[in-house]
Phi, psi and omega in degrees: 000174190260155170267124189233137174258128178257128177241106185207124183275354173263111189299316182298316179297320181298316180292326177297316179296320180299315181297318180297316182296319181292326175295329180278358176099004181271166177247127178265115186278336181187161173241119180247147182243000179217167181296315181297317180295323180295317180295317180297315181294319180295323179294320184280314189269343180047062180290163175281335185205149176240126171265114192242119173290129183297318184263109177236144176282154178111188184293328182246125173277185185293324182293314179297316180295315180299319179297319180294317180297316183292312184286333179272318188249353181059036176258127182295146183235132173246127184275140172250132179205144172259357182239096183263042180289161186297319182296317181295317180295322180294318179295319180291324181298326181296340178272002178055059182288169180264005176157168177231145171230120181271124178278142355285159185225160176269151181299324181293322177295320178297316182298314182294322179295317178298318182297314180296318181297317180294320179295318178297318179298318179297320179296319179294321178298316179296320179295320179295319178297317179296321180294317178298318179297319180295317180298316178299319179296313181294329179288331184250019185285342180089001178227162174287137181226131174229130179245138179227158177276185186292344176272356182088011180272133183290131176247345180203141174214124185276176188297318181295319177296323177298318181293317183288322182274339183083004179256128174279164186298320182300318182279327187281318182297127182102348177267159174295140182296332177299333182279327183269319184249087183253128180243144177224159174291142178296323189289312187230005178074014178292135180299146177248140179304135181302126185297326180293317178294324179293319178298319178294320181294320181273341182072028181205159179297144179222164174231148175284160180298158173297156178060038173262156185236140177269127177266112182283175182299326180273012178074002172289158183233139176226145176286138179223167166231147186212163171223128179245141184227135175286146174264120190237133175286164180304332180276004177094357181284130177279121185245000180174189180210160179220132176241131178246128186217158182228152174283122183261010185302312182295318180295317180294323178299317178297318179298317180296316179298318179296317179298317180296320178296318178296320178298316179298318180295316179296321179296319178295317178297318180296320179297317179297316180297317180297318178297319179294317179296319180297315179296320178299316179296321179298315180295318179297318180292323178296318178297317179298320180296318178297319179296319179293317179300316179299317180295318181295316183296329180286344181252004184302317185290339186261343182283144185282336186208166176299318181298321178295319178296314181295322180297318179294319181294316182294324179293316180295319180297311185289329175292324181292323182260004178057050179281163178274316183207138179224152178210162174231132179242133175253145186261144168250098188291331180290322181265000182053043179231164175227150180223135177287122184249336181221153175205159174227127178246121181299119184290342181279340182254313177052043176267359177234074186289339184262127179289143179257002182299131180098345180293135182252152182232132174277110185298329183288343180281345185229061186296321181297321181290315187277335178300321179292317179296323180293339175269017177060046176237130179282155173258120172250115185054059178295154176302134185299323187290347183257352183273157180303149183302322181297329177282324178303321182295343182273345189271148171238179181299324184268003185289147169241132187237137170225135178233123184241143176286148174248123190234155174222124178291120182300133183291136174078009179254148178286152185300324185263358185269353183233135178293147183302322186292345176286346180276339188283130180243356180170190178218158176245129178241139180227129176244131180217163174231168178097212189273356182293128177235150185253148175224167184298325180295327178289320179296323178295323179295320179295317178302316182294320181303305187282326179292315178297319181297315180294316181298316179294322179298315181292331176289322182274344179231069182294142181277000000 
């Protein structure tokens, strides 16, 4: 049974209530006749319940005293009154009492009122303990937590959420959650629907999209991830929402670093593969050049002319490297002109339907282009603006061009007595598209094929 404090300024009524309570099995800890005496007794004796007469003489009436006892000592108060007028009940109701007993009363009514008041108080104590436990849990959960009611008004925000949003609890509680917890797309800053409001609307847990950013109070932005859950009563009614979120800055930084490392690794792998492919292509082209040179040299004695020999050589070379168009130009040094004498047009592409054989070039019009060739240096991707017009007309955006000098060591002259440009008798040009790339070693192989072929032909066919 309960320990009860009776506050009643009519002594006879007080003793009557005391006798009734003791018959019901309760213990009366004291009889007080004023508000001050009631507060003092409640503080000393710590009763389970206070039966408080609403009308007390002195500075504090029963309503004021009951309100003070409950808020200071958390002891439930049940009001006793013989005056149940509307004004008095309204005033008493504002103090949130645990019950009313209208005098005179029956013992059974008194017992049931006390029982209900004690049960309610116990339920409130349990709820407060649970709330404190929940708050402690939410404060130490390691993530930001914001709770809002069904209108979207914030009722709780933990320390981590305060730090991430820039809003302290005093300012945030009572504001719409949309104002404190604002999310935008990373790409264009477009607002994202508040996840807590969305969870309440759908009645199920939701998550915000990846790569969303939280806009803090100072307008700074941080990447976050979150989960929002509706708060639902046992009957299924949604009464609020809760969003739990984390700062994703460290995770995204790690992802970026990992991505950059993967990019570097892929770039390194691609570089190695490209180098291997380039070396493989160089070796393949070198082998092809040697085979062509061998084939050309074996036919030197049987071909009727230099042009026939050059024509056979250029066709074999360009077929081996799958070029689009190839040509050979011979120089007339006395007239300072050059003339295209041989060509090969790839039959599978046919992007050069018009033959260029016979076209002449004035060497003096292109000094920058020919000075390099005259010094026995090949052109790999020469600038378009310096090459002869007839060659410019052959190029497309995707074309790759190489032009190599064709040389013959003058018979009977000492190696150092003749300038190199006196050895040059023409050039070989090759246009290709695709993955074929040129290097100096390849240009040297081309020079050797045609130069050796001409030199051997002239030795075996003296004029």
